[in-house]
N, C-alpha and C positions, 0 to 999 in steps of 0.2 A: 206230194205232187207239186210241182213249180207251175208258176201260172205262165207257162210257155204260150197260151192260147189266147190271151188278152186279147180283145177287140173282135175275134173270132164269133161268127156266128152262124148256129147250126139248128136248120128246121126237120123238127120230127113231122113226117106225114102218116097220120093215122086216122082211121075210122071205128066208130065202136066195135068193139070186140078184140082190141089188139093185145098180146099178150104183155100184161102190165110190167112182168121184169124186165121185158126187152125195151121199154121206154124208159122206166126209172134207174136200171142199171148205169147204160150208156150216160143217160142225161145228167146222172150224178157225177160220173168218172168226168165228163167234160166240163161241168161247172167247177169242178175242182181244180183243173187244169187251169181254169180263167175264161173259158167260153162261154157265150151267151147262148142259152138254148130256148126254143119257142115251138110249141106244139101247134100242129096246122092240121086243119081238117074241112070236111065237106061242107059243114055247117058250123056256123058261131055257136056260142053257149057254151057246152062242155062235151067231154066226149066220154065214155066209158071202158076201162082196162078190164081185161080178164084174167083169172088164174087158171089157166088151162081152159076147162069148159063152164067155168062159173064165173059171172059177172063180179068184178071186185070194186074198185075206186074210181072216182068220177075226177076229171082232169080240166081246168078251164081252156079251152082254144083261145089261143093269143092271135092268130090269123085263120082267114080261109083260104084254099086252091085257089080260089078264083082273086085274092087280093095279093098273095105272095108273088113277088117276082125273084126271078134267082139273084138279081142281083143284091137282094136284101139279105142273102146268105153265103155261107163260104161252105157249105156241106149239106148233104141230106142223110138223115135216118130214116130207116124204113123198118119198123118194128114187125115181127111176125103176128102170130096169131091167126087160125084158119079162118075166122068169120071177118076180120080185118082183111087179110090177105086175098081172100075173094071179093069182099066188095070194092076194095082201093082199086085193083088191077083194071075194073070196069068203068073207073071214073077218068073221062077224057083231060081233063085238069090236071090230075095228080100224074098222070102220064106225060104229060105235055112238060110240067115240073122236073121229072127225071130227065127227060129228053134235053130240055135247057141246059140242066146241071152237066149231062153229057156232052153237049156243046162247047160249055164252058170250061171243061175240064176239071170239074169241082170233083171231090170226093163224093160218091154215093154208097152209103154202108146199108146193107141188107142182112137181117138175120131171120132164119127160120123160114117162114112161109112169106116174109118179104120181097124175096126172089119173084114172085108170081107177077109183082109190078114192073120187073126189070123184063121179064119176058113180054109183059102186052106193051110195054114202050120200046119192045125190038131192041134191046140192049145187049143181048145175051150171046149172038152168034159169034162163034171164034174166043169166045172167054173161059175161063178156067175158073170155076165157082163151086161154093158147097151151099147147103141149106139142109132143111129138116130131111128126113131119107124120101120123103112121100114125093117132094117135089122132083127128085132125080129125073125120071122118065119126061118131066115137062120141060126140066132145062135141056136135058139133051136131045128131046125134038125140036127144041127152038135153037138148036146149033152149040150150046154150050158143052164143055167137058166138065164132067161133076166129079167130084173128089170128095171123099170122107177126111176131112180135117176139120178143127176146131175154127180155124178163120184161114181166108184166102184171100190174098190181094194181088187183081191183074188190073195192071193200070190203075185208073180212078174208082174201080169197083172193089169194095171191100165186103165178104160176105161170112157168115158164121151159120151154124147148124141151128144152135138151142140155147135156152137160158145158162146152162153150165159152162158155155164158151162166151159168155159177156166180158170176161176180166180181158181175154185175148182179141176179142172184136173191138173193146173199148180202147185198149194199147193200139191198134193198128189205126184205129181212126186218128188218136191222137198225134202218133208218129206222121201220120198223112197230112193233117191239117198244121202241124209244126214245121213240115217241109223236111222230114226225116223219112230216110227209107225205112219201109216197113220191115218189121221182123219174120215176117212169115208172107212168102209170095209164092205166087201160082206155082204148080209143082210141074 
């Protein structure tokens, strides 16, 4: 993979209980493309990833929601995980960060349960998105059009369903950050 994203900074917004593969997979792809990545959480120290329903590895938190400014990054990634998705959506600072990214027209990539934060930040009305199937009703009730596709790009929002979609998700985010038209767009 080329170093097409050299100088780009991408923040991963997570709390304990995020789906570990949904952080590590895109993070590795972005770093291989030359981007710098940053793990951002509600509190300093470390955050725990999960493999589905079981705690897994710990990751150092490099910034907190209250210290990250949207000017510090070029895109946001919202990994899923039920526990993470349910907790982060209630965090006002996390909501404000995604709203700031939306106002600045920066890519916001959400996978699996990461879409809950988009709903709570009031960013889904009129958008075509995908997610883990259990979020379908939540997204539709918030005004989104839900589709069952590996990755959907609607403007600055990039969404995917599950860990199996990480390659397509990462490719769409890299294309967006590189200023290229996404391969997969809203249906």
